[in-house]
C-alpha positions, 0 to 999 in steps of 0.5 A: 559116326558119319550121320548125326543129329544137327548141332547148333548152327553156330557150330554146324559149319565148322563141324561139317567142314571138318567131317567134309574134309575127312570124307574128301580125303578118303574119297579122293585119295584114290583119284590121284589127287593130293589134298592139302587143307589149311586154316586160312579164315575158313579157306581150304587150300587144294593143290593137285599134283599137276598144279604143284608142277605148275607152281599154281594153287587153287583156293576153295573158300567154303568149297568154291574154286578160284584160281590164284597164283601161290603168291596170292595166299594171304588172310582174307575175310570169309565170304558170307555163307548159307548153311541151312537150306531146307526143312523137314516138317515140324523139325529143325533146319536141315544143314547142307554144305556151307557155301557162299550165297549170292542174290543175283538178278536175271538180266536177260532170258533167251529161248535157245530151243523150245525146251532150253532157255539161257539166263544171264545173271548179274549182281544188282549192286554191281559187285564183282562176282566170285571167280571160277574156272571152266567146267564150274557150276552154280547152284540155284535155290528152288523155293518151296516148303522144302527148298532145294538146290539145282546145279547149272554149268557156267557157260560164260567166260570167267572174265565176264561180269555176269554168269550165263547158264542154260536150263533144259525143261525136263519131261519128268521135272520134280519142280526144279527145271519147271520153276526155272522156266517160269521165272522172269527177267528182273527176278532175284535168285538165291545162288551158291557161288561157283564150285568145280568138280570138272576142271580142265587139267592144266598144260595138256597137249590138247583137249578132246571135248565130247558133248551130248544134249544139254551136256554142251553147257560145260563143254562150250564154257571150256571151248570158249576159254580154250579158244580165248587162250589159244589152246588146242582143242576139238569139240564134238557135239552130238544130238538127235534133233538139231531143233533141240540142240542149244548153242548149235550155231555157235558150235558150228562156227568154231573152227575146231568143232563138229556136230553130229545130228543123228536124226535117229539113225545109228549110222550117223551117231558119233564114230567113237572108235575113230574119234578116240583112236589116238590116246597120245600122252598129254591129251585129255578127254572130257565128256558130258551128257547122258549116262549112256553117252558117258558110258560108251565114251569111257568104255571105248576109250579104255579099250583103245588104251586111254589111261584113266588119268586122261578121262574126265566126265560129268553126268547130266541127269533128270529127275528120278522116274517115280512111275518106273522106280521101285521103293526099298528100305535102307538101314543105316547100321551105325546110326541105328536108323531104318528109312523107306526110300520111295520111288522118285527119291534117293537114299540121300533125299530120305536121309535129309528128310529124316533130319540126318546130316549126310555128307554130299555135294554134287547130287549127280553121282560124279564127285564121290563125297556121299559114298557109303559102304554096302554091308547087305543087299544088292546095289543098283549103281548109277554114278560115274565116279566109282570104278568097277573095283570100288563098286565090287568092294561095296562102295555106293553113291547115296545121291543117285544109286538105288537098290536092286534088292528090297533092302539095303544096309549101309555103314552110316 
């Protein structure tokens, strides 16, 4: 059974890690990856086919990616972890994925646009921050009666002694981005160490990066890293209004970048057909931004002959709109539980509030860890990780997707 009432915390991390392993094996088997799990002081070892060819490996310490040579594998003491992050009313703590936790100080805040602020985070004690690779993100805890976590892409270079993030104030904020726009220099943040669902493929012939809006944050992190290592890349940055485009001047200064500012004119938008007309072997395409941009880019690329192994995307979404969304009922058949999913909340939110222990990670619909099977009802898919075939077969991302019908039955 994939859902269960919480076990004691001292057993929770290990039991959850085991269940997470099984779910990741199932989900990622279809993503052309080979996952190898080993017990090295709670370290999970991952090697993709490409990394195997390059004789390199990636260590996941409680799901945190750190690039290391193969020779570096030796028993190490585990990082401190946080396993309980939110509580339901009059209930035991709800357990979320065990991740290393850090207490970081806000060293600097810059207003990049009227709605986007950059933050520089450092360790007060001067300790070296956990490493990461381009495309990684950290999660910041948003305090409250039910603390939540919000993910922010790392823009800084891996070798920098700090973490740099940029936070956009969402019009329909449920409190996360609003709180992040109220914090001040010197304030301490509780942060989960870096994780990467959006890594650069090693040894590509070149990289084509496409960003829309606040989706520039992981793309600029990648561009900075590729430029520093003198690897070939091209970055295209699209937006409607120059005054709302973060890092615009830095991107414009890159010799291999172009900015597309439409001003609302469709004729000045990204010319996708011409940008994507060369799906040569070895070229890798990365796109990040709103769902409409990602869908258009991926659809155009596939129509022009790009292989799925060359396509990589990360979805940036705001809060669910409680004014336009409709609530629905979800039955978790295997658990014998029926829940109401109100407007503005996801199936995953409803399960957590009911003190269940669902598998999840990204909460954006791009990692596939939370995937369940639809047994009855009609799904309204809003993820970017499932193929059309997987959706037709009943796969469903509980973190973002909803129901078109009044009732949905899942195999959980």
